[in-house]
BAKENU-59279 format. One record per residue (C-alpha): x, y, z; residue number from 1; residue in three letters. Coordinates in steps of 0.1 Angstrom, whole numbers. Example, Ala and Ser with C-alpha at 12.3 -4.5 7.8 and 13.67 -1.06 7.14 Angstrom:
! BAKENU-59279
<r <123, -45, 78>, 1, 'ALA'>
<r <137, -11, 71>, 2, 'SER'>
! end
This chain:
! BAKENU-59279
<r <-379, -85, 42>, 1, 'UNK'>
<r <-371, -50, 58>, 2, 'UNK'>
<r <-394, -32, 35>, 3, 'UNK'>
<r <-383, -11, 9>, 4, 'UNK'>
<r <-377, 20, 25>, 5, 'UNK'>
<r <-349, 0, 45>, 6, 'UNK'>
<r <-340, -15, 10>, 7, 'UNK'>
<r <-337, 22, -7>, 8, 'UNK'>
<r <-318, 35, 21>, 9, 'UNK'>
<r <-290, 7, 22>, 10, 'UNK'>
<r <-287, 12, -16>, 11, 'UNK'>
<r <-281, 50, -11>, 12, 'UNK'>
<r <-255, 42, 21>, 13, 'UNK'>
<r <-241, 18, -1>, 14, 'UNK'>
<r <-237, 37, -34>, 15, 'UNK'>
<r <-231, 69, -22>, 16, 'UNK'>
<r <-201, 53, -4>, 17, 'UNK'>
<r <-187, 32, -31>, 18, 'UNK'>
<r <-186, 64, -55>, 19, 'UNK'>
<r <-165, 84, -31>, 20, 'UNK'>
<r <-141, 57, -15>, 21, 'UNK'>
<r <-131, 48, -47>, 22, 'UNK'>
<r <-114, 74, -62>, 23, 'UNK'>
<r <-101, 77, -22>, 24, 'UNK'>
<r <-88, 43, -25>, 25, 'UNK'>
<r <-75, 44, -59>, 26, 'UNK'>
<r <-53, 75, -45>, 27, 'UNK'>
<r <-44, 55, -17>, 28, 'UNK'>
<r <-34, 26, -39>, 29, 'UNK'>
<r <-9, 48, -63>, 30, 'UNK'>
<r <4, 64, -36>, 31, 'UNK'>
<r <12, 36, -10>, 32, 'UNK'>
<r <23, 14, -39>, 33, 'UNK'>
<r <50, 41, -49>, 34, 'UNK'>
<r <60, 47, -14>, 35, 'UNK'>
<r <67, 13, -8>, 36, 'UNK'>
<r <82, 4, -37>, 37, 'UNK'>
<r <107, 34, -36>, 38, 'UNK'>
<r <110, 25, 5>, 39, 'UNK'>
<r <119, -18, 3>, 40, 'UNK'>
<r <125, -20, -39>, 41, 'UNK'>
<r <103, -51, -36>, 42, 'UNK'>
<r <79, -43, -58>, 43, 'UNK'>
<r <54, -76, -58>, 44, 'UNK'>
<r <53, -71, -17>, 45, 'UNK'>
<r <47, -36, -23>, 46, 'UNK'>
<r <22, -39, -44>, 47, 'UNK'>
<r <6, -69, -21>, 48, 'UNK'>
<r <10, -46, 12>, 49, 'UNK'>
<r <-10, -17, -4>, 50, 'UNK'>
<r <-37, -37, -14>, 51, 'UNK'>
<r <-40, -45, 22>, 52, 'UNK'>
<r <-33, -11, 40>, 53, 'UNK'>
<r <-62, 2, 11>, 54, 'UNK'>
<r <-85, -26, 17>, 55, 'UNK'>
<r <-89, -28, 54>, 56, 'UNK'>
<r <-93, 12, 68>, 57, 'UNK'>
<r <-120, 11, 37>, 58, 'UNK'>
<r <-140, -20, 47>, 59, 'UNK'>
<r <-138, -12, 81>, 60, 'UNK'>
<r <-154, 22, 71>, 61, 'UNK'>
<r <-180, 5, 51>, 62, 'UNK'>
<r <-190, -18, 79>, 63, 'UNK'>
<r <-191, 13, 106>, 64, 'UNK'>
<r <-211, 35, 81>, 65, 'UNK'>
<r <-241, 8, 74>, 66, 'UNK'>
<r <-240, 5, 112>, 67, 'UNK'>
<r <-247, 37, 116>, 68, 'UNK'>
<r <-270, 42, 94>, 69, 'UNK'>
<r <-290, 13, 106>, 70, 'UNK'>
<r <-284, -7, 78>, 71, 'UNK'>
<r <-305, -43, 84>, 72, 'UNK'>
<r <-285, -72, 74>, 73, 'UNK'>
<r <-250, -54, 75>, 74, 'UNK'>
<r <-229, -82, 61>, 75, 'UNK'>
<r <-247, -91, 32>, 76, 'UNK'>
<r <-247, -56, 24>, 77, 'UNK'>
<r <-211, -49, 23>, 78, 'UNK'>
<r <-198, -87, 15>, 79, 'UNK'>
<r <-200, -78, -27>, 80, 'UNK'>
<r <-184, -45, -21>, 81, 'UNK'>
<r <-157, -60, 1>, 82, 'UNK'>
<r <-153, -84, -31>, 83, 'UNK'>
<r <-151, -58, -59>, 84, 'UNK'>
<r <-130, -38, -32>, 85, 'UNK'>
<r <-103, -65, -33>, 86, 'UNK'>
<r <-103, -74, -72>, 87, 'UNK'>
<r <-102, -40, -80>, 88, 'UNK'>
<r <-73, -31, -56>, 89, 'UNK'>
<r <-52, -67, -66>, 90, 'UNK'>
<r <-64, -51, -105>, 91, 'UNK'>
<r <-50, -19, -99>, 92, 'UNK'>
<r <-17, -20, -84>, 93, 'UNK'>
<r <-9, -49, -113>, 94, 'UNK'>
<r <-16, -28, -136>, 95, 'UNK'>
<r <11, -3, -120>, 96, 'UNK'>
<r <34, -35, -119>, 97, 'UNK'>
<r <29, -36, -154>, 98, 'UNK'>
<r <34, 0, -163>, 99, 'UNK'>
<r <66, 3, -137>, 100, 'UNK'>
<r <82, -30, -156>, 101, 'UNK'>
<r <76, -13, -190>, 102, 'UNK'>
<r <91, 17, -179>, 103, 'UNK'>
<r <124, -5, -166>, 104, 'UNK'>
<r <125, -25, -202>, 105, 'UNK'>
<r <124, 13, -222>, 106, 'UNK'>
<r <150, 26, -197>, 107, 'UNK'>
<r <169, -7, -207>, 108, 'UNK'>
<r <166, -3, -244>, 109, 'UNK'>
<r <177, 32, -244>, 110, 'UNK'>
<r <210, 27, -221>, 111, 'UNK'>
! end
């Protein structure tokens, strides 16, 4: 509807941003989960809060970058990334929770 040049520009912006931000988001998820878990001892709450702490700035940044780039229909451009980012983040911290449980079980077995 907006032409192939606008579509290519939106795809380039979104693809590049997604690649860079996934690595950063993963590092942020690990750091925030580990810090909150040590601070509070509440592992499930730490996991949920870590997802919110990491997704909020990433999603806001994604919106702002697409607006700055002049991407038409920003919401339609970023909404799938928001969904995938939330699923990815939730799955990742669930993996961290499982890893923590595995280590805790091993420690109990060794004692």
